N, C-alpha and C positions, 0 to 999 in steps of 0.2 A: 504494500500500500504506500502511495506517495505521501511524503510528509507535507503538512500544510504549514508553510513558513509563517503565514499571517497569524496562525493560532499559537505559534511558539515564540514569535518575536513581537514584543510590544511595539505599537506604532510610534515612530519618532515624531517629535514636535517639529513642524515645518520651520525652516530656518528663519523665515520672515516673522515668526512669532516669538523668537527667542530674545529679541531686542525690543525694549519698550519704545513706543513712539515718543516724540517730543511732548505732545499734550499729556501723555501718561506720566512722563518724568516730571513735568511741571506740577501735575496734580499731586504726585508724591512729595514734592518739595513744599507745596502749600500745606499738605497734611502734616508734614514734619514740623512746620512752624506752629501748627495748632497743638500738636502733641507736646511740644516743648514749652508752650505758653507764650511764644512770640506773637501769635495771633490768638485772640480770646473770643469766646462765644459772643456773637453780635457784631464783631468787627466787620466793617465794610470792605469788600474786595473790589478795588477799582481796576478795570481792565488796562487802562493806559499805564497806571503805576506798576502793575505786575509785569506788563510787557517790557517796560524800561528796566525794571529791577533785574529781570531774568534774561534780558536781551532776546526776546522772542516776539513774534508777531501777535497782534490782537486776536487774530483767528485762532492761533494756538492757545491763547488764554481762554477764549470762549469755549473751545473744545474741552479744556481742562476743567473749567467751571461746570460745564454740563455733566461731565463724568462725576465730579464731586457732589453735584446735586442729586444725581441718580443714587449715589451711595448714602445720601442722607447727611453728609457733612456740611453742605452748603444749601442755603435757601435763597430763592429769587423772589424779591418783593417788587411789585409793580411801582414804577417811578422812583424806586430806591436802589435797584441793582441787586447784586449778590452780596450775601453776608454769611459769616460762619454761623452754623446752626446753633441755636441757644437751647438750653434745657433748664428746667426749674427744679426746685426742691421736690415738688410733687412727681416730676418725671423720675427723679432718683428713687423716691419711695416706691413708686409703681414697679420700676424695673427690678429693684432688689427684692420686693415682695414676690414677684414672679420667679426670679432665679432661686430664691430661698425655698419656695415650694417645690420647684422641679428638682433641685439638688437634694432636698430632703427625701423625696420619693426615690431618687436614684440611689442615695446612700443606704436607705432602708432595704431596698430590693437587692442591692449588691451584697449587703451583709447577710441577708437571708439566703442568697444563692451560693455565695462563696465561703462565708464564714461557717455556716451550718454544715456545708458539704465538705469542709476542710480542704478547700481547693488551694493547695499549698502554692502552686505557681502564681495564681492570681493574687493571693495575699502577699507573696514575696515581692511581686512587682510593686504593689501599693506601698509596702513597707520601704522598699528602696527609694521610691519617689518622695515619700514623706521625709525619710532620713536626709535625702539630698536637700530638701527644702529647709530642714532644720540647720544643716550645715551652712546654707546661704544666709539664714537668719542670724547666724553667729558671727558673720563677717560684716563689719560696719560699712565696708566699701562696696557691698553688693548693690547693684543698681535696682531701683524700684521696678523698672521694666523687666529685668531678668527674673526677679522674684515673681512678678505677675505672670510671666510666661510659664514658669514652673507650676504655679498654682493652677493655671488653666489646664495644663497637661494632666494634672491629677483629676480635675473635674471631668475632663474628657474621658478618662479611664472609667470613672464611676458611671457617667451617663451612657457611654457606649456599651457597657457590659452589664447593665443593671437588669436586662431581660425585658424591658419595655421597648417594643419596636418603634414606637412613635416618639418617645421622649428625646432621643438624641437629635432628631431633626428639629423638633420644637426648640430645644436648648440652643442649637447652632443658629437657628433663624433669629432667636432673641439676641444672641451674641453678635449677630451680623448687623443689627440695627445701628444706624449712624450715631445715635445718642450714646448707646453703650460703647461703641468703638471709641468715642471721645473720652468717656470715663476711663475705660481700660487703657487706652493709649497713654493717658497722663499718669496712670498707675498711682492715683492719688490716695489709694488705700494703703500704700506701702512706702510712703515717703520718708519715714523715720525708722531707725533701728528698732525702737520699741514696738512700732506697728508691725514690722516684719516678724518680730519675735512673738507677738501676740497671735498673729496668723498661724505661725508654725506650731504653736502650742494648741491652737484650735484644730489644726489638721492632725496632730498627734492624738488628740482626744477622739476624733472621728475614726482614725485608723484603728485605735484600740477597740472601739465598739464593733467595728466591722470584723476584726479578727475574732472577736468573741461570738459573732453571729447574732448580736443583739440589735435587731432591726429598729426597734423603737428608740433606743439610745442613739443609734447612728443617725436617725432622722433628726432627733433633737440637736445633736452635735453639728449637723450640717446647717440647720437653721441658725444656730448660735454663731457659727463661723461667718455666715453672710450678714447676720445682724451686726457683728463687730465691724465687719468691712464697711457696711452702710454708714455706721456712726463716723468712721474715719473719713469717708468720702464726703459726707455732709459737712463735717468740720472744715475740710479743705475748700469745699464749695462756698461756705459762708465767708471764709477768709478772702477768697478771690473776689467775691461780690462786694466786699468792703473796700477793695483797692480802687483808687481813682483811675479813670480811663487813661490809657497810654497816650 
């Protein structure tokens, strides 16, 4: 029987798609400015100014802003132009409420599936990831973004392997919202050493309940983890809102 090359070899990405276009790179640059705080929610994005700053055409700027608008990072207001999307305290509360509910379900189901069944491989992976997070929390120089990335990795393990076929997709769609991307990109929940250590302790508590197969305790630990995170994000939000406009 002849071999089927297409079945054995994954399709290669076309060369033309390996390099980002100029509008995509400009969009990345604008988004970087948002994540680092150089651009704040509500700041106006002037096409001519962006074109001059980045030495690109206004057509390129328009394409970049359209892309950012589709992703939810930018809003277009009639007769006012494009602005960085804003979010309110109620937005923070709503998003954290949803994420806490979903992560609690995932943690409880994960504990029931893997803890009770003594799934050593799954538990060992979770243990390793939490231990790595604790190591990061012990180093003052750890960047908030790196810590946030590791935290999201652990969340992904719980949601993807909890046994609820619909939960991972819902969790990812929620994470893909522009407002949440702004919150996560700024890593405002992990800006201080104390904040990172509190989060690591929360993850250790959750991992302990998962290993014991205690679904109810794992759910409570997951909710507490995100409640603590929400408090830290709200504090940072309030501090930023008190700052005078740049």
